[in-house]
N, C-alpha and C positions, 0 to 999 in steps of 0.2 A: 272247506271254509268252518259248517258249523263247528268240525273238531277243534279248530283253531282259534273259536269263540267258546265252545267249553271249555280248556284248557286256557284258557285266558281265567273264567270264569272261578276254577276250580283254585288256581294260584291266587287269586284276589281273596279268593276267601279264605284260605289257609294262612294267608297274611293276617290277616284283620283278624283269625283266633288265635293268635300267637301276639301280635304285634300290631292290637290296635289302635286303627285313628278314629276317623270321624265317621267312618261305613261302620264301624265295630260298634259304635253306640248303637246302630237297627241291628245289627243281626247276630252279636257275640252275647250269649249271656252270662259268660265270665269274664266279662269287657274288665273291671273293676282288678283283678287278681291279674289277669292277664297283662293290662297295662304294665300295673305297678313290680312284677318280677322283669317284663323286659326293658322299663328303663332301669332298674338298678342294676341288671345286665349288664346293660351295655354302659354303663358305667365303670364297672368291674371290669370288661372286656378288657380291653387294653394291657392290660395286670396280667393278662393269661396269654401266653405262647409258645413255642418250643413245642412239643411232644405231651401232647394233651390227651387224657383219657377222658371222657365221660359215662361216668359209671350211671346204668338204665338212662340209657340215649332215647328210649324214644321212637319218636320219628326225627332226633335229634333236630328240631323247631329251631336250636339260638344257636347251629353250627356256624349261621352267618357272620355272626360277631365276634369271632374270632381270630384273629391271623394266628391259627396254630403251623407249625411246621407240619404235623401229621395231627390228623384231629381221630384220633379212635374210640367208637361208640361200640358199649359194651352193655349189653343185656342175658336177663334169663332165658337159660337155654330150653324154652318150650317150640311143642311146631308152632302155635302162633305166630310166635317171635321169629320162628327161621323162617315162614311162610311172607312177612314181610319183605326181608332182606335187607334192610336197612341196617341192622348193626354189621359192625365187622368182626369181632368175636362174639362167644357166647359162654357163661358158667352154670356154675349150681347154684350161685347164690353164696358162698361162701369163702372158699379160695380163686382170688382172683387169679386169672394163669399167665401171669407176667413175672418177671426176677421182681428184685427186691432193688427198688431205687430207677426204677425201667421207664417213666413220666417225671416231666419236667413242673404240672398243674394237673392237679384234680377236679372234676364237675361232678357235681351230686346234685340234680335240680328235683324236688318236689317228689325225691324217690326215700329219703330215710324213715317215712312215715311208715312205709311199707316191708322196714325192715322187718322182720325176726329176731334176729340175733345182733342188735346194735353195737355189740362190743365187737365182733369179731368184722363186720364192716367197717367201722372205724378203722381197727387194729389193719386191715388188710388196704384201707385207702392211704395209711400213712405209711404201711409199708414200700406199697410200688413208688412212690414219690420219693423225687430225689431231696436230699438236704438244703434248707430253702426254699422247697417248692410250698408251691398254691394251691386251699382246697378249697374252691369256691361250692357251697351248698346252698339248699333254698330247701326253708321244710314248712310247712303249715301251723299255724297256731290254733288257728278259728278254719273251722271247713267241715262239713260235713263226712259222713263216714262214705267213702268212694273205694271202687276197684275189690270189693266183698268177694269173696273173705279176707282179705291179704291186706288188711289195714289196721295197725295195732300200736301207735301212740302221736301225740300232738306234742309237741314242745315249746315250752315258754319260752321269752329270751334268758332266763336265769338256767333251766335245763338243758338249754341245746348246750349254752358256755360251758358250763359244769360239765359235763359229758365230755366234750370234744378237748377241754386241759386237761381231762383225766386221762384222755389218751396223747397227749404231751404235744396238742396242738398249741398253738401260736395266738390268740385272740387280735387281727387287725385293726379289722370291721367288724362293725355288727349294727346290724338296719332291720326298721320294723318298715313292712311295707303295708302301706293304706291304714294306715293309723288313725283315720279322722273318719266320718259320715257315712261316706262312703261303703265303708263295713256292715254298714246296717243293709242297706239295697242289694249290695253283693249278696248277703246271705239270704234275703229274700228270692233275690231271681235265684239263686240255688234251692229253695224250696220247692219255687215253681215250674224249675225244667224238672225233676221229678214226681210234682206233685201232677202232672199233666202227661207226662210222658206216655206212649202208646205202642203199639210194635212196628208202625213205622216208619222208618227214621226219617222220609223225606216230610211225612207231617207235623213229626219231632220237630222237622228246623224249623218250620213255616210256624208253628207254635209258639217254640223257642222265640224266636223276632218279633212276633208281636205281642207276647205277653209281656218279659221282659224289656224291651227299647223303652217304656216309659219310667223304669226304675233305673236306668242307666241316666236315661236325661235327667230326669231330675235328681240321683248322688251325684251328678258331676258340674249341676248348678250350685247346689247346696257347699259342695264341700268349699266351695271356695269364700263362701259367707260368714261359716262356722269353723269352731278352734277343733283343733288336732286334740288327741284321747290316746295316748302312748301307749294306754293299758288294753285296747281293744284295736286287734287288726288283726288282716289276714296271715301276712306268713312272717316267717324269720331269712332276712338273707344275710349269710356270713363270710367273710373272709378270714380265712385262717390260713397260717403257716406252719410245717415243719421244721422241727429246730434244727439249726445246722449240728449242735451240738447235744449228747441228752444230758439231761440233768445229770447232776448226782444224788 
């Protein structure tokens, strides 16, 4: 009985971390960022089907959004990633271990800022896509350094567009996630989480919930009555396409 309750609690907690609802207001210090990403990804998801490659899949938190014929998670080959057993394939971070035009669609979620060689990354993503295939990429614009030392870039809406087009992707839609007063409260919470971190994981969870819930609640209320600011936002969400024919 206890094991069943704990399993349900863990599942609920995980859901609120990536698809935050009402409970997320009180327990998720990244409430605004994660909620924004989940909403945009869910809206694009119906267009992503067939054979899908998730590059830098992590724990595959958004896999359930996509009705894929086959969903393949790819991760950097490290002992830590191998230990989780979640990714389907591993690679060295350079050449993707699949033939040309292997996938109908490719996903890259909050990974591109950690890529040391972005040109190689995009060339490889383009290579394994079928002509006309979609590339769904999210990348932060405003965020603290994280997963150090492997945090290399931040991209403006113009910067991410330029680099994608340079690699022959056609931009279909570009969005700015959380472009309003909530960005202020999300950055505040990101500061609080790191400023109060201890060596005890359970205590960190409790502190994060207690200290960041007020900002979540106030931000959720205020953004309904304050204007957007398209110049200050959290994440870029881009849907691009591999051209069916090469440009001359």
